C-alpha positions in Angstrom: 38.8 281.3 110.3 42.0 279.3 110.0 43.5 281.4 112.7 40.6 280.6 115.0 40.8 276.9 114.3 44.6 277.0 115.0 44.0 278.7 118.4 41.4 276.2 119.3 43.7 273.3 118.4 46.6 274.8 120.4 44.2 275.3 123.4 43.0 271.7 123.1 46.5 270.3 122.9 47.6 272.4 125.9 44.6 271.2 127.9 45.3 267.5 127.0 49.0 267.9 128.1 48.0 269.6 131.3 45.4 266.9 132.0 47.9 264.1 131.3 50.4 265.7 133.7 47.7 266.0 136.4 46.7 262.4 136.0 50.3 261.2 136.0 51.0 263.1 139.2 47.9 261.6 140.8 48.7 258.0 139.8 52.5 258.2 140.4 52.9 261.0 143.0 56.4 262.2 143.9 57.5 261.0 147.3 57.4 263.4 150.2 60.8 264.9 151.3 63.0 262.2 152.9 62.6 261.9 156.6 65.7 261.3 158.7 66.9 262.1 162.2 69.3 264.9 162.8 73.0 264.2 163.7 72.4 265.5 167.2 69.7 262.9 167.8 71.9 259.9 166.7 74.7 258.2 168.6 75.4 255.4 166.1 74.6 254.4 162.6 74.7 250.7 161.6 75.0 249.6 158.0 74.2 245.9 157.6 74.0 243.2 154.9 72.8 239.8 156.0 74.9 238.9 159.0 77.7 241.4 158.3 77.6 244.9 159.8 79.6 248.0 160.3 78.8 250.6 163.0 79.8 254.2 162.9 79.8 256.3 166.1 82.0 259.3 165.5 80.3 262.7 165.1 82.0 263.2 161.7 80.9 259.8 160.3 77.3 260.3 161.5 77.1 263.8 160.1 78.6 262.7 156.7 76.3 259.7 156.3 73.2 261.7 157.2 74.3 264.5 155.0 74.6 262.2 152.0 71.3 260.5 152.5 69.3 263.7 153.4 70.1 265.1 150.0 68.7 262.1 148.1 66.2 263.1 145.4 62.6 262.0 145.7 61.3 259.6 143.0 57.9 258.3 141.9 58.8 254.7 142.7 56.1 253.1 144.8 57.1 251.4 148.1 54.5 249.0 149.4 56.5 246.5 151.4 58.4 246.4 154.7 61.6 245.7 152.8 62.8 246.4 149.3 61.8 243.8 146.7 65.3 243.8 145.1 67.6 240.8 145.7 70.4 242.7 147.4 70.1 245.6 149.8 71.7 247.2 152.8 69.9 247.9 156.0 70.8 251.3 157.6 69.8 251.6 161.3 70.0 254.9 163.0 70.2 254.6 166.8 68.8 257.5 168.8 69.9 258.9 172.1 66.2 258.7 173.1 66.4 254.9 172.7 64.5 254.6 169.4 65.7 253.0 166.2 65.0 254.4 162.7 65.5 252.1 159.7 66.0 252.7 156.0 67.3 250.6 153.1 69.9 251.3 150.5 70.3 249.4 147.2 71.5 249.6 143.6 69.2 249.0 140.7 69.7 249.8 137.0 73.0 251.4 137.7 71.4 253.8 140.2 71.6 253.9 144.0 68.4 254.4 146.1 67.4 254.8 149.7 64.0 253.4 150.5 61.8 254.2 153.5 59.1 251.6 153.6 55.6 252.9 152.9 56.9 256.4 152.7 59.2 256.9 149.7 62.1 255.9 147.5 64.9 258.4 146.9 67.8 258.5 144.5 71.3 259.2 145.8 73.0 261.3 143.2 75.6 264.0 143.8 76.5 262.6 147.3 77.1 259.1 146.1 80.9 259.4 146.0 80.9 260.3 149.7 78.5 257.5 150.7 80.0 254.6 148.7 83.1 254.2 150.9 80.7 253.2 153.8 79.1 250.5 151.6 82.5 249.3 150.1 83.8 248.6 153.7 80.9 246.3 154.2 81.3 244.6 150.8 84.9 243.7 151.6 83.8 242.3 155.0 81.0 240.3 153.3 83.4 238.8 150.7 85.9 237.8 153.4 83.1 236.2 155.4 81.7 234.3 152.5 85.0 233.2 150.9 85.1 230.1 153.2 82.0 228.6 151.5 82.7 225.0 150.6 82.2 223.9 146.9 78.5 223.4 146.2 76.2 222.9 143.2 72.5 223.3 142.6 70.8 220.5 140.7 67.1 219.9 140.3 66.4 222.5 143.0 68.7 220.9 145.6 72.0 222.3 146.9 74.7 219.6 147.0 77.8 220.3 149.1 81.3 218.8 148.7 82.0 216.1 151.3 85.7 216.3 150.7 85.7 212.6 149.9 86.2 210.5 146.8 83.3 208.4 145.7 83.3 204.7 146.7 80.9 203.7 143.8 82.4 200.9 141.8 81.7 199.7 139.1 80.1 202.8 137.5 77.7 203.3 134.6 79.3 205.2 131.7 76.2 207.4 131.1 76.3 210.9 132.6 73.1 212.4 134.1 74.1 216.0 133.5 76.7 218.7 133.4 77.4 221.9 135.4 76.7 224.7 132.9 77.3 227.9 134.8 79.2 229.2 137.9 79.2 232.0 140.5 82.0 233.4 142.7 83.5 231.1 145.3 81.9 233.2 148.1 78.4 233.0 146.5 75.7 230.3 146.7 74.5 228.9 143.4 70.9 229.9 142.6 70.3 228.5 139.1 69.9 225.0 137.8 73.2 223.2 137.1 75.2 226.1 138.6 78.2 225.8 141.0 80.6 228.0 142.9 83.7 226.1 141.7 83.5 226.2 137.9 81.5 224.8 135.0 81.8 221.9 132.5 82.0 219.2 135.1 79.7 216.1 134.5 77.9 214.3 137.2 75.9 211.2 138.1 73.1 210.7 140.6 74.0 208.2 143.4 70.8 208.5 145.6 68.1 211.0 146.3 70.5 213.0 148.4 73.9 212.4 146.8 75.7 212.9 143.5 79.2 212.2 142.2 81.0 214.9 140.1 83.9 214.1 137.9 86.6 216.6 138.7 90.4 216.5 138.0 90.1 212.8 136.9 88.4 211.8 140.2 84.8 211.2 141.2 84.0 213.5 144.2 80.9 212.8 146.4 78.5 215.8 147.0 75.5 215.5 149.4 72.3 217.4 150.0 72.0 218.2 153.7 68.6 219.9 153.8 
């Protein structure tokens, strides 16, 4: 009797596990195999981030990029948008000899790299990552060089104030400060958080008008203005 009960219990557990797997596969289906053009169909591949781009036209580069991406592993991540929902991503455009353009997106999330094909599937780039990253790194360096000329700016109460390069003409001045810059980003980045700048933290400021503030820096009051 005990043996019979044990067999029934095992069969029940097995059925539950199989059922759970079936339900999971139906709710979170594995993406179809990645769909990319062949190297012979493509005359150029463009990798782009914002307004910076690199284009690869040699047969070797095209074959290597396609080889890296074509081996990406299908995931169960759902894609339901025309573009990735992550903050930073790279656009990869494949230009065909037949005058059509094929677009995918590459991005990093939770220490993993993915290629996303909108409404079709998301794929993880694993073993081929080392071969593909140099193409991304070239663009990163170009992006940093392009953004490095950003002037000093700070975000306060949702507004972005830019350095005018001039000292404040406000005199006399109230001794009470209105706030302090509490965090900073890289000089080539735009501040996105409250009381954040791209030139350092710890500086105090005073409001001058709706569109201007004075920041105390290096024993001087510097005028910043919102130009939106």
